[in-house]
C-alpha positions, 0 to 999 in steps of 0.5 A: 474568509481565510486567505488561501496559501499555495503549497509548494509544487511537489517533486519526487524525493531523490533516491539515495544509493547507499553505495560504499563510501556514501554518508547515508550508508554510514548513518544507516549502519549506525542507526541499525547498530543502535536499534539491534542493541536495544529492546524497547517497549511500545505503548498505544498512543491515544489522544496524545497519551501513552496507554499500556494495556499489559497484554504484550506482543513481540516484535522480532526480526524475521531474518533472526526470529530469536532476536526481540526488537520490541514488546508492544502493548495490544489494544482491545475493545476498551482501547478502541472505544477510547481512541474513537472518543479521542478522534471524535474530540479532536475532529471538532478543532482539526476539521475547522483548521484552515487547509493550509495549516493542516498541510503545513503539518505534513509538509514538515513531516516530509522535511523531517523524514527527508532529514534526521528521521530518514534512517530511523524509519529505514532502519526500523523497516529493515529490521522488523520487516526484513527489507534491504537498504534499497527496499527500505529507502524506496518505501519508508523514505522516498515513497512516504515523503512523496505521499505527504508532499503530493497529497497536500498538493492534491488537496489544494487542487481539489479545493480549487475545483469550484462551480460556475456562478451566474450574475448576482449569485456566488456558488461554491463547494465546501469539501468537508471531512467525513462526519465521524472517524476513519478506521485505517488498517495497514499492512506489514509490507510497506511503511509508506502505506502504513503512513499514507492510509491514516494521513490521507484522510487526515489531510482532508480534515478527518480524524483516524483510528489506526491499526497497523500490522502486528508484524510492523509495529516498530516502524509504525511506532516511529511513524506515529512519533514522527507525526507527533514531532511534526505538530499533528495535534493529539487525537487526529491519528490514534495508534492502536495496534492489536489483534485484528479480531479484537480491534476490527469489530470494535471499530467497524461496529461503532455508529460513528464509523465514517470510512475504512482505509485498508490494505491487506488480504482480499478475504479480510477486506471482504469480511470487513465489507460484509460487516459494514453491510450488516451494520448499515442501518446503525451508522450515522452516514454510509461509510466510505470503504476503500481497499487495496487487496491481493494480486496475482500479477502477470508478465506476458511476453510476445514472441519478439520480446527482448529476453534480457529485459524479461530476465531482469524484470522477472528477477526484480518484480518476482523476488525483490522484498521476497515477493511480498509486494501486492504488485509482485510478478508471480505468474509469467507467460513465455512463448516457447521460442523465447523460453528456449533462449532465456531459460539457462540465463534466468535459472542461473541468475536466480541461483546466484541471488544472495539472501540473508541478514539485511544488515549484510548489504551484499544480500539481495533478499531477506526473510519472509515476514513470519511463521505463518507466511513461511509455513504457507509457502513451504506447504505450497512447495511440498505440493508442487513436489507431490504433483510432478505431472502438473508442475516442476521446480526449476530453481530454488524451492528450499526452506530453512527456519533455523535462524530466520524465515528463509524461502529460497527464490523459487521458479516453477514451471507449470505444465497446465495454465490453471495450476494452483501457483498460477491462480493463488496469491502466495505472497512470497519469493515464488514465481511460476511460468507457463510456456505457451506455443509461439502461435497462441498469442491471442489465446494466451492473452485470454488465459491471462485475463481469465485465470486469476480473480485479481486485477492489480498489476501486469506487464506486457513485453513486446517489440511489435506495436500491434501486439502491445495494442492487442494486449492493452485491449484484451487485458484492459480490465486485468490490471489497474496498473499496466506496464509496457516493457517494464516490470509490474512493480515500483509505482511512483507517487504522482506518476503511476497512481496505484490500485486495482479492481476485481478481487484486488480492491476498489481501485481508488488510486493511492497517490492521486487526487482520486483517493483524497476525494473519497475522504470528503463529503462535499457541501454545495453553498449558494449565496444570492446577493439580491434575492427576489421579493415577490413570488410572481413570475413574468409569465403571470403578468396580465398582458391587458 
């Protein structure tokens, strides 16, 4: 029996400020300058080997789409087959490692990311995903470090959950990794999610085929190199970016698929789930399907709420990182008495928000991620202008793609609560508010619950405790992460486990023990020290 080591108790990584005069500001600027001045070639990494296909994609800066940061090799079906073989080969040894040895790899990765690798991940996230220094720091540094440290702690806690044993018997649970490989498909908007989705299963002994978003290959590549430098064995996590229509089916159709760890659109996740269902008879085991998808996240204010707190929350939750967060507030419900008091302040502050190159640290926002996002948002704004009887733009609404994919932070007032921008996920810096009559609080709570198919995040602002209790009851299933007098973004690992249900996903709570339980298949082991030597039971004895 291998001795069990206790991992260090985790604590959340301190957030650096990047204020003028700080050493982190200078070091980040230096790395940004180096990355901007070079164009790199990014290979696939399969079984620890670099693989070049010759079919290239281009990584540009969204805020300067003429600037190429990298050209990357695209995986196709043959490379996915290679990655699956590499994962299967690595599984034999990795699954047999003592959990403390697996934990050490990720604790080392956290330590390295907290130190010399911090600005490499931050800079690549800023440039390729158009994040400001603050948005990169909370994502590619702090949250990812937290995922590594807290997940190994949660894995240890799981291992200590064991059944009772009667006298003469020793019972145990063996938390085995899944039998097969896990397919991780990660989004562009959070480098921390790109790090967590492949590594959470790996911490539990699984091996992974990882497809990152095509618009986030640069940060994904540096993340793969960080794991390699931290001592992750070849083949445990295989880095295979490529077109989703080529990569996804090749992985999902394989008989050894053991699980899917996904963050992205609801439509893509539903297509994956349907494909798994169609293949169900061919798999060696039933795949675990875990997904966090879209959101149409809300803020609802009670008539007695604090208007200043509401303004700040709308600005930060709606427009930070250009609204490209699954948790971003995009539909707001304000009573008419409160709206009349805060309208000018909210509009004025939206108009003051600076946007542009994220290398200019005075900017609050960058650009949306790519041409497709830009065109979708521009079409939506044009549709609002074409229907003034249904909605009106109060601030912003401008779009400019001459240098980067820039959409001005936009506030829309909907004249009807079911207007499209109150229902549809836009994934951009577009916030829609609906002004309700002050006396219609209960009816508006019903609107919040019923308007959108999503149930990811939401917030209620109120000073009346009874109103908070009522909102909590009526909106119990409307949000997987529910906030009281706070913005509905910014979940912290170990503090607010993240995930939603309905059309927002399987609610398996990233950043908690609940998620890690999805990546094990428990085996119950019973050992009897004095087994019986006769089949007869006492009741069978002859009383005579």
